[in-house]
C-alpha positions as a Markdown table, in Angstrom:
| # | Residue | x | y | z |
|---|---|---|---|---|
| 1 | Glu | -11.5 | -3.8 | 15.7 |
| 2 | Val | -9.8 | -2.9 | 12.4 |
| 3 | Gln | -7.4 | -5.4 | 11.3 |
| 4 | Leu | -5.2 | -5.3 | 8.2 |
| 5 | Val | -2.8 | -8.2 | 7.6 |
| 6 | Glu | -0.5 | -7.7 | 4.7 |
| 7 | Ser | 1.2 | -10.5 | 2.8 |
| 8 | Gly | 3.1 | -11.0 | -0.2 |
| 9 | Gly | 6.7 | -9.5 | 0.5 |
| 10 | Gly | 9.9 | -11.2 | -0.4 |
| 11 | Glu | 13.5 | -10.8 | -1.7 |
| 12 | Val | 13.8 | -10.0 | -5.5 |
| 13 | Gln | 16.4 | -9.0 | -7.9 |
| 14 | Pro | 16.1 | -5.6 | -9.4 |
| 15 | Gly | 13.5 | -5.6 | -12.5 |
| 16 | Gly | 11.7 | -8.3 | -10.5 |
| 17 | Ser | 7.9 | -8.2 | -9.6 |
| 18 | Leu | 5.8 | -8.9 | -6.4 |
| 19 | Arg | 2.2 | -8.6 | -5.7 |
| 20 | Leu | 1.4 | -7.6 | -2.3 |
| 21 | Ser | -1.8 | -8.3 | -0.4 |
| 22 | Cys | -3.9 | -6.9 | 2.5 |
| 23 | Ala | -6.7 | -8.8 | 4.0 |
| 24 | Ala | -8.9 | -6.3 | 6.1 |
| 25 | Ser | -11.6 | -7.2 | 8.8 |
| 26 | Gly | -13.3 | -5.4 | 11.5 |
| 27 | Phe | -14.9 | -2.7 | 9.4 |
| 28 | Thr | -16.9 | -2.2 | 6.3 |
| 29 | Phe | -14.0 | -2.3 | 3.6 |
| 30 | Ser | -16.1 | -1.3 | 0.6 |
| 31 | Ser | -16.8 | 2.2 | 2.3 |
| 32 | Tyr | -13.3 | 3.2 | 2.8 |
| 33 | Ala | -10.2 | 4.5 | 0.6 |
| 34 | Met | -7.4 | 2.4 | 1.2 |
| 35 | Tyr | -3.5 | 3.1 | 0.9 |
| 36 | Trp | -0.3 | 1.6 | 0.7 |
| 37 | Val | 2.6 | 3.1 | 2.9 |
| 38 | Arg | 6.2 | 2.3 | 3.0 |
| 39 | Gln | 9.0 | 2.7 | 5.3 |
| 40 | Ala | 12.7 | 2.3 | 3.8 |
| 41 | Pro | 15.4 | 1.4 | 6.1 |
| 42 | Gly | 16.5 | 4.4 | 8.2 |
| 43 | Lys | 14.0 | 6.6 | 6.7 |
| 44 | Gly | 10.3 | 8.2 | 7.6 |
| 45 | Leu | 7.3 | 6.5 | 6.4 |
| 46 | Glu | 5.9 | 7.6 | 2.8 |
| 47 | Trp | 2.8 | 7.5 | 1.2 |
| 48 | Val | 2.8 | 5.1 | -2.1 |
| 49 | Ser | -0.4 | 4.5 | -3.6 |
| 50 | Gly | -4.3 | 5.2 | -2.8 |
| 51 | Ile | -7.6 | 4.0 | -4.0 |
| 52 | Asn | -11.0 | 5.3 | -3.4 |
| 53 | Ala | -13.7 | 3.0 | -2.1 |
| 54 | Gly | -15.5 | 2.2 | -5.5 |
| 55 | Ser | -11.8 | 1.8 | -7.4 |
| 56 | Gln | -12.7 | 4.8 | -9.6 |
| 57 | Ser | -9.7 | 6.9 | -8.4 |
| 58 | Thr | -6.0 | 5.9 | -7.6 |
| 59 | Phe | -3.0 | 8.1 | -6.7 |
| 60 | Tyr | 0.7 | 7.1 | -7.1 |
| 61 | Ala | 3.6 | 8.8 | -5.6 |
| 62 | Asp | 5.9 | 9.9 | -8.3 |
| 63 | Ser | 8.6 | 7.4 | -7.3 |
| 64 | Val | 6.4 | 4.3 | -8.3 |
| 65 | Lys | 4.4 | 5.6 | -10.9 |
| 66 | Gly | 4.2 | 3.8 | -14.0 |
| 67 | Arg | 5.6 | 0.8 | -12.0 |
| 68 | Phe | 3.1 | -0.1 | -9.3 |
| 69 | Thr | -0.6 | -0.9 | -9.6 |
| 70 | Ile | -3.2 | -0.7 | -6.8 |
| 71 | Ser | -6.5 | -2.5 | -7.1 |
| 72 | Arg | -9.0 | -3.9 | -4.5 |
| 73 | Asp | -11.4 | -6.5 | -4.4 |
| 74 | Asn | -14.5 | -5.3 | -2.1 |
| 75 | Ala | -16.1 | -8.9 | -2.2 |
| 76 | Lys | -13.1 | -10.2 | -0.8 |
| 77 | Asp | -12.2 | -7.2 | 1.5 |
| 78 | Ser | -8.7 | -7.0 | 0.0 |
| 79 | Leu | -6.4 | -4.8 | -1.2 |
| 80 | Tyr | -3.3 | -5.6 | -3.6 |
| 81 | Leu | -0.1 | -3.8 | -4.9 |
| 82 | Gln | 1.5 | -5.0 | -7.8 |
| 83 | Leu | 4.9 | -4.1 | -8.0 |
| 84 | Asn | 6.9 | -4.3 | -11.5 |
| 85 | Asn | 10.3 | -3.4 | -12.3 |
| 86 | Leu | 11.6 | -2.9 | -8.8 |
| 87 | Lys | 14.5 | -0.9 | -8.0 |
| 88 | Thr | 16.9 | -1.1 | -4.9 |
| 89 | Glu | 15.2 | 2.2 | -3.6 |
| 90 | Asp | 12.0 | 0.3 | -3.3 |
| 91 | Thr | 13.4 | -1.8 | -0.3 |
| 92 | Ala | 10.9 | -1.1 | 2.5 |
| 93 | Met | 8.4 | -2.5 | 4.9 |
| 94 | Tyr | 5.2 | -2.0 | 3.1 |
| 95 | Tyr | 1.9 | -1.3 | 5.2 |
| 96 | Cys | -1.8 | -1.0 | 4.1 |
| 97 | Ala | -3.8 | 1.8 | 5.8 |
| 98 | Lys | -7.5 | 2.3 | 5.9 |
| 99 | Gly | -8.7 | 5.7 | 5.1 |
| 100 | Asp | -11.2 | 7.8 | 6.9 |
| 101 | Phe | -13.6 | 8.4 | 4.0 |
| 102 | Ala | -14.7 | 6.8 | 0.8 |
| 103 | Pro | -13.0 | 9.1 | -1.4 |
| 104 | Leu | -9.2 | 9.7 | -1.8 |
| 105 | Asp | -7.9 | 12.0 | 0.9 |
| 106 | Tyr | -5.3 | 14.3 | -0.8 |
| 107 | Asn | -5.1 | 16.6 | 2.1 |
| 108 | Leu | -3.9 | 13.5 | 4.1 |
| 109 | Met | -1.3 | 12.7 | 1.6 |
| 110 | Arg | 0.2 | 16.0 | 1.5 |
| 111 | Arg | 1.4 | 15.2 | 5.1 |
| 112 | Pro | 3.6 | 12.6 | 6.2 |
| 113 | Pro | 1.7 | 9.7 | 7.2 |
| 114 | Val | 1.2 | 8.7 | 10.8 |
| 115 | Arg | 0.8 | 5.4 | 11.9 |
| 116 | Gly | -2.5 | 4.3 | 12.9 |
| 117 | Ala | -4.4 | 0.7 | 13.0 |
| 118 | Trp | -2.0 | -0.5 | 10.6 |
| 119 | Gly | -1.0 | -4.3 | 10.1 |
| 120 | Gln | 2.6 | -5.7 | 10.8 |
| 121 | Gly | 3.7 | -4.9 | 7.3 |
| 122 | Thr | 5.3 | -7.0 | 4.8 |
| 123 | Leu | 9.1 | -6.6 | 3.8 |
| 124 | Val | 10.1 | -6.1 | 0.3 |
| 125 | Thr | 14.0 | -6.3 | -0.5 |
| 126 | Val | 15.2 | -5.4 | -3.9 |
| 127 | Ser | 18.7 | -6.6 | -4.2 |
| 128 | Ser | 21.4 | -8.2 | -6.5 |
Protein backbone atom coordinates (compact mmCIF):
# COMPACT_ATOMS: atom_id res chain seq x y z
CA GLU A 1 0.00 0.00 0.00
CA VAL A 2 1.37 3.39 -1.04
CA GLN A 3 1.79 5.68 1.94
CA LEU A 4 2.96 9.28 1.76
CA VAL A 5 3.36 11.41 4.87
CA GLU A 6 4.03 15.12 4.44
CA SER A 7 5.50 17.34 7.13
CA GLY A 8 7.26 20.65 7.62
CA GLY A 9 4.47 23.12 7.03
CA GLY A 10 3.78 26.05 9.27
CA GLU A 11 3.08 29.75 9.43
CA VAL A 12 5.72 32.17 8.19
CA GLN A 13 5.92 35.80 7.22
CA PRO A 14 6.31 36.88 3.59
CA GLY A 15 9.90 36.40 2.55
CA GLY A 16 10.36 33.50 4.92
CA SER A 17 11.39 29.92 4.21
CA LEU A 18 10.18 26.43 4.96
CA ARG A 19 11.34 22.93 4.06
CA LEU A 20 8.65 20.37 3.37
CA SER A 21 9.33 16.65 3.61
CA CYS A 22 7.48 13.61 2.35
CA ALA A 23 8.20 10.16 3.75
CA ALA A 24 7.24 7.40 1.33
CA SER A 25 6.60 3.71 1.93
CA GLY A 26 4.82 0.78 0.32
CA PHE A 27 6.54 1.04 -3.07
CA THR A 28 10.01 1.21 -4.60
CA PHE A 29 10.53 4.94 -4.15
CA SER A 30 13.65 5.10 -6.30
CA SER A 31 11.72 3.82 -9.36
CA TYR A 32 9.16 6.62 -9.66
CA ALA A 33 9.01 10.32 -10.37
CA MET A 34 7.54 12.31 -7.52
CA TYR A 35 5.55 15.53 -7.46
CA TRP A 36 4.39 18.27 -5.16
CA VAL A 37 0.82 19.54 -5.59
CA ARG A 38 -0.90 22.30 -3.67
CA GLN A 39 -4.40 23.55 -3.05
CA ALA A 40 -4.95 27.11 -1.93
CA PRO A 41 -8.07 27.97 0.08
CA GLY A 42 -11.09 27.96 -2.20
CA LYS A 43 -9.07 26.99 -5.27
CA GLY A 44 -8.31 23.87 -7.25
CA LEU A 45 -5.29 21.62 -7.19
CA GLU A 46 -2.12 22.95 -8.81
CA TRP A 47 1.08 21.21 -9.88
CA VAL A 48 3.98 22.85 -8.04
CA SER A 49 7.05 20.78 -8.85
CA GLY A 50 8.23 17.38 -10.00
CA ILE A 51 11.44 15.35 -10.05
CA ASN A 52 12.27 12.21 -11.98
CA ALA A 53 13.35 9.00 -10.31
CA GLY A 54 17.07 9.66 -10.62
CA SER A 55 16.96 13.40 -9.83
CA GLN A 56 18.26 14.36 -13.27
CA SER A 57 15.15 16.31 -14.30
CA THR A 58 12.97 18.75 -12.42
CA PHE A 59 9.87 20.78 -13.17
CA TYR A 60 8.57 23.94 -11.54
CA ALA A 61 5.38 25.87 -12.04
CA ASP A 62 6.06 29.39 -13.27
CA SER A 63 4.61 30.77 -10.04
CA VAL A 64 7.36 29.14 -7.93
CA LYS A 65 10.31 29.02 -10.32
CA GLY A 66 13.42 30.48 -8.75
CA ARG A 67 11.98 30.31 -5.24
CA PHE A 68 11.25 26.61 -4.64
CA THR A 69 13.68 23.70 -4.98
CA ILE A 70 12.64 20.06 -5.17
CA SER A 71 14.96 17.24 -4.18
CA ARG A 72 14.83 13.63 -3.14
CA ASP A 73 16.90 11.12 -1.20
CA ASN A 74 16.26 7.66 -2.60
CA ALA A 75 18.28 6.06 0.20
CA LYS A 76 15.82 7.52 2.69
CA ASP A 77 12.66 7.16 0.56
CA SER A 78 12.08 10.87 1.03
CA LEU A 79 11.05 13.82 -1.07
CA TYR A 80 11.69 17.45 -0.17
CA LEU A 81 10.59 20.91 -1.21
CA GLN A 82 12.57 23.93 -0.10
CA LEU A 83 10.36 27.02 -0.14
CA ASN A 84 12.18 30.36 -0.13
CA ASN A 85 10.99 33.94 -0.45
CA LEU A 86 7.47 32.85 0.37
CA LYS A 87 4.54 34.99 -0.75
CA THR A 88 1.01 35.20 0.62
CA GLU A 89 -0.22 33.48 -2.53
CA ASP A 90 1.82 30.40 -1.59
CA THR A 91 -0.60 29.75 1.26
CA ALA A 92 -1.99 26.28 0.58
CA MET A 93 -2.12 22.67 1.62
CA TYR A 94 0.85 20.93 0.05
CA TYR A 95 0.71 17.27 -0.98
CA CYS A 96 3.30 14.91 -2.37
CA ALA A 97 2.23 12.52 -5.09
CA LYS A 98 3.77 9.44 -6.62
CA GLY A 99 4.19 9.30 -10.35
CA ASP A 100 3.37 6.30 -12.49
CA PHE A 101 6.74 6.19 -14.24
CA ALA A 102 10.39 6.97 -13.60
CA PRO A 103 10.54 9.99 -15.93
CA LEU A 104 8.60 13.19 -15.34
CA ASP A 105 5.20 12.98 -17.02
CA TYR A 106 4.74 16.33 -18.75
CA ASN A 107 1.47 15.16 -20.32
CA LEU A 108 0.15 14.49 -16.84
CA MET A 109 1.18 17.94 -15.67
CA ARG A 110 -0.67 19.61 -18.57
CA ARG A 111 -3.91 18.46 -16.94
CA PRO A 112 -5.27 19.50 -13.55
CA PRO A 113 -4.10 17.15 -10.83
CA VAL A 114 -6.48 14.43 -9.70
CA ARG A 115 -6.18 13.35 -6.11
CA GLY A 116 -4.85 9.81 -5.75
CA ALA A 117 -3.06 7.91 -3.03
CA TRP A 118 -1.70 11.08 -1.47
CA GLY A 119 -0.92 11.88 2.12
CA GLN A 120 -2.88 14.15 4.40
CA GLY A 121 -0.89 17.16 3.27
CA THR A 122 0.99 19.81 5.21
CA LEU A 123 -0.36 23.34 5.57
CA VAL A 124 1.75 26.33 4.61
CA THR A 125 0.43 29.71 5.73
CA VAL A 126 2.20 32.87 4.64
CA SER A 127 0.93 35.89 6.50
CA SER A 128 2.19 39.11 7.98
